[in-house]
C-alpha positions as CSV (number, residue, x, y, z in Angstrom):
1,M,0.3,0.3,-0.1
2,F,1.1,3.4,-0.3
3,C,2.4,5.7,2.2
4,K,-0.8,8.1,3.1
5,R,2.0,10.9,3.0
6,F,4.0,10.0,0.0
7,L,0.9,9.9,-1.7
8,I,-0.5,13.3,-0.4
9,I,2.7,15.1,-1.7
10,T,2.3,13.5,-5.0
11,L,-0.6,14.8,-6.1
12,F,0.3,18.2,-4.1
13,I,3.3,18.7,-6.8
14,F,1.0,16.8,-9.5
15,S,-1.4,19.8,-9.2
16,L,0.4,22.2,-9.4
17,T,2.9,22.0,-12.2
18,L,5.1,19.7,-3.0
19,A,13.8,12.3,34.0
20,N,15.1,12.1,37.1
21,S,13.9,15.8,37.3
22,K,10.6,14.6,35.7
23,S,11.7,16.8,33.1
24,L,12.4,15.9,30.1
25,D,14.3,17.1,26.7
26,V,13.0,16.5,23.8
27,N,15.8,15.4,21.6
28,S,16.9,11.8,20.5
29,N,15.9,8.8,17.5
30,D,15.3,8.7,14.0
31,F,12.1,7.8,12.7
32,S,12.5,5.0,10.6
33,A,9.7,3.0,8.8
34,E,12.3,1.0,6.8
35,N,14.7,-0.3,9.3
36,D,10.9,-1.3,11.0
37,T,11.3,0.7,14.2
38,I,8.1,3.0,14.9
39,I,8.5,6.3,17.2
40,M,5.5,7.9,18.4
41,F,3.3,10.0,20.9
42,F,2.4,7.4,23.8
43,G,-1.8,7.5,23.9
44,E,-2.1,6.7,20.5
45,N,-3.2,3.7,17.9
46,L,-0.9,1.9,15.3
47,T,-2.4,3.3,12.3
48,P,-1.3,1.6,8.4
49,E,0.5,4.6,7.3
50,K,2.8,3.8,10.4
51,L,2.8,0.1,9.8
52,S,3.4,-0.3,5.9
53,V,2.5,-3.7,6.0
54,G,-0.4,-3.6,3.8
55,N,-3.3,-5.8,4.8
56,I,-2.8,-5.9,8.2
57,N,-5.9,-8.7,7.9
58,D,-3.0,-10.8,6.4
59,F,-1.4,-11.2,9.7
60,S,-2.1,-12.5,13.2
61,W,-0.1,-10.3,15.4
62,T,1.6,-10.2,19.3
63,L,2.9,-7.4,21.4
64,T,4.9,-6.9,23.6
65,T,6.1,-5.1,26.7
66,N,7.4,-5.8,29.9
67,N,5.6,-8.3,31.2
68,T,2.5,-7.5,29.4
69,V,1.8,-9.9,26.2
70,L,-1.7,-8.7,23.7
71,T,-2.4,-10.8,21.2
72,G,-4.7,-10.5,18.3
73,S,-5.2,-11.0,14.3
74,G,-6.3,-8.3,11.7
75,D,-7.1,-4.8,12.4
76,E,-8.3,-5.3,15.7
77,L,-4.3,-3.7,16.0
78,Y,-6.2,-0.3,14.9
79,N,-8.3,-0.2,18.4
80,T,-5.7,-0.7,20.6
81,P,-3.7,2.0,22.0
82,L,-0.4,2.2,23.7
83,Q,-1.6,4.0,26.8
84,T,1.9,3.5,28.3
85,P,4.9,4.8,27.3
86,G,8.2,2.4,26.7
87,F,9.1,0.1,24.1
88,Y,7.0,-2.5,22.3
89,T,7.8,-5.3,20.4
90,L,5.0,-5.8,17.1
91,D,5.5,-9.7,15.9
92,L,3.5,-10.0,12.7
93,K,2.6,-13.7,11.5
94,P,1.1,-13.8,8.0
95,T,-2.1,-16.6,8.1
96,I,-3.1,-17.2,4.8
97,N,-0.9,-19.3,1.8
98,Q,2.5,-17.3,1.0
99,D,1.5,-18.0,-3.3
100,H,-1.7,-16.3,-2.4
101,S,-3.3,-14.3,-5.0
102,H,-5.0,-10.9,-6.0
103,N,-7.3,-10.1,-9.0
104,D,-5.5,-6.8,-8.3
105,E,-1.8,-5.3,-7.8
106,C,-0.5,-7.1,-4.4
107,N,2.4,-4.9,-3.5
108,H,3.6,-6.7,0.0
109,T,5.4,-9.4,1.1
110,L,3.5,-11.4,3.9
111,T,7.0,-12.6,5.7
112,P,6.7,-12.5,9.6
113,R,7.4,-8.8,10.1
114,K,9.5,-7.9,13.5
115,I,8.5,-3.8,14.4
116,E,10.5,-2.1,17.8
117,I,7.9,0.2,18.5
118,N,9.1,3.4,21.0
119,T,6.4,5.2,23.0
120,L,7.6,8.9,24.0
121,P,5.4,9.9,27.1
122,Y,4.6,13.3,25.8
123,K,1.7,13.9,23.0
124,I,1.4,17.1,21.4
125,D,-1.4,18.0,19.1
126,F,-1.4,21.2,17.0
127,Q,-4.6,22.7,16.5
128,F,-3.4,24.3,13.2
129,S,-6.7,25.8,12.3
130,K,-6.1,28.3,15.0
131,S,-2.9,28.7,13.4
132,K,-1.7,32.8,12.6
133,F,0.7,34.2,10.5
134,S,1.9,38.1,11.2
135,K,1.6,39.0,7.7
136,P,1.0,37.7,4.2
137,I,3.5,35.2,2.7
138,K,4.1,37.3,-0.8
139,A,6.0,35.8,-3.9
140,D,9.5,36.2,-4.3
141,V,9.5,38.6,-0.7
142,E,12.1,37.6,2.0
143,T,9.6,36.3,5.0
144,E,12.5,37.4,7.8
145,G,10.8,39.8,10.0
146,T,6.9,37.4,9.3
147,T,6.4,34.6,12.5
148,F,4.2,32.1,12.4
149,N,2.0,30.9,15.5
150,I,0.6,27.5,16.6
151,P,-1.5,26.9,19.2
152,I,-1.0,23.3,20.9
153,S,-2.0,21.0,23.3
154,I,1.0,18.5,25.3
155,S,0.3,15.8,27.4
156,L,3.0,14.7,29.8
157,Y,3.1,11.1,31.2
158,E,4.3,11.3,34.8
159,L,6.9,14.9,33.0
160,N,6.5,18.4,35.2
161,S,7.4,19.7,31.8
162,I,9.9,19.4,28.1
163,N,11.9,21.5,26.2
164,L,10.6,21.5,22.2
165,D,13.9,23.4,20.8
166,R,15.4,20.9,18.6
167,I,11.2,21.2,17.1
168,K,11.8,22.4,13.5
169,L,9.3,23.8,10.5
170,V,10.4,23.6,6.9
171,S,8.4,24.3,4.0
172,S,7.8,22.0,0.7
173,G,7.0,23.1,-2.1
174,V,7.8,24.2,-5.6
175,N,11.5,26.1,-5.2
176,T,9.8,27.1,-1.9
177,T,13.2,27.7,1.5
178,I,11.0,28.9,3.5
179,I,12.9,28.1,7.6
180,G,11.2,28.6,10.6
181,E,13.3,29.1,13.6
182,L,11.3,28.5,16.9
183,I,11.5,31.6,19.3
184,D,12.2,31.0,23.1
185,L,14.4,27.9,22.9
186,E,14.6,28.0,26.7
187,K,11.1,27.4,27.5
188,N,10.1,24.6,29.3
189,Y,6.3,23.5,28.1
190,T,3.6,22.1,30.4
191,S,0.6,19.8,30.3
192,G,-2.3,22.0,28.6
193,K,-2.6,24.9,26.1
194,N,0.8,26.8,25.2
195,N,1.9,27.8,22.1
196,L,5.0,27.4,19.4
197,T,6.0,30.8,17.6
198,F,8.4,30.4,14.9
199,N,10.6,33.1,13.1
200,L,9.7,32.7,9.2
201,K,13.2,33.3,6.7
202,G,13.2,32.6,3.1
203,K,11.1,32.8,-0.2
204,A,8.6,31.1,-2.3
205,T,7.6,31.5,-5.1
206,A,4.2,33.0,-7.4
207,D,1.9,30.7,-9.0
208,T,2.4,28.2,-6.4
209,Y,0.9,26.8,-3.3
210,I,3.3,25.5,-0.1
211,M,2.9,23.8,3.0
212,F,4.9,23.5,5.8
213,D,6.1,20.7,8.0
214,V,6.4,20.1,12.1
215,Y,9.5,17.8,12.9
216,N,10.1,16.8,16.5
217,A,13.6,15.9,17.8
218,E,12.1,12.4,16.8
219,K,11.8,13.3,13.3
220,L,7.4,13.1,13.8
221,I,6.0,15.0,11.3
222,S,3.2,17.0,11.5
223,T,1.5,19.5,8.5
224,Y,0.3,23.0,8.0
225,Y,-1.1,24.1,4.3
226,Y,-0.7,27.4,3.5
227,P,-4.1,28.2,2.7
228,N,-3.3,30.2,-0.4
229,K,-1.8,30.8,-3.5
230,I,1.2,32.5,-3.5
231,T,1.0,35.7,-5.5
232,N,2.5,39.2,-5.6
C-alpha cells in the first residue's frame, strides 16, 4: 500500500505543475519505518500509515512490553492504543498461504515481521486551524520578520515539563526556501494549552502552493497547508 504522506505529496506536486528531574529534553532517535522501528506519542493507536505492512488482515500479531503480552489478528491492532510510554515489540505472522493471488496488484510481502515501537512520554496536538501568520507570504519576498504562531495542546506522562528547542519548521513546495526557527528555545512547556511561535526566513515563488512540516526531535511530522496560492 502507498504511504499516505507519499500519496499526498505526489498529488500536491502534480496539481501544481510540494528525567529524574521529572523534566524531559526532547532530543533523540530518528524515525525509520524501513528499519522496522516506529516512534509515536503515548496514547496513540497504530495505523496503516505507521506500519506500512500491506493488509493487516493477512496477519496475526503479538504485542509485547515488559511482562505484558497482547495477541490478536487483523485490524484489531488498530483499536489498541499504546497508553503507557516505553518500548514495545510487535511480531506479525502471515495467516494466509504465501502463494496467494490477488485480482489487483499485490504490493506487499507476506513474511513475518518484527517491529520495535518507542512510545514517547508526551504528546503534542497541533491546532493548525487556529494558527496565524503575522503577515501574508508574498511571492519572491523575503519572509524574515514574519512570525508563524501555532497553538498546541501538550499531554505529559509522569513529567512536569518538556523542552521543545529542537522542533523545526520546514516548508515544502515548488522552489520554496522558507524555514522557521522557534523563538523561545529556553522555554519548558507544561501540560495543557501552549503556543509555538516561529521566526520565518526564506522565500516562496509565485503561483505555487506550499505547506509547512513541523518536526520534533524524533522526526515525527505534523503538516500545515498554507491556504492561499502564493501571489505578488
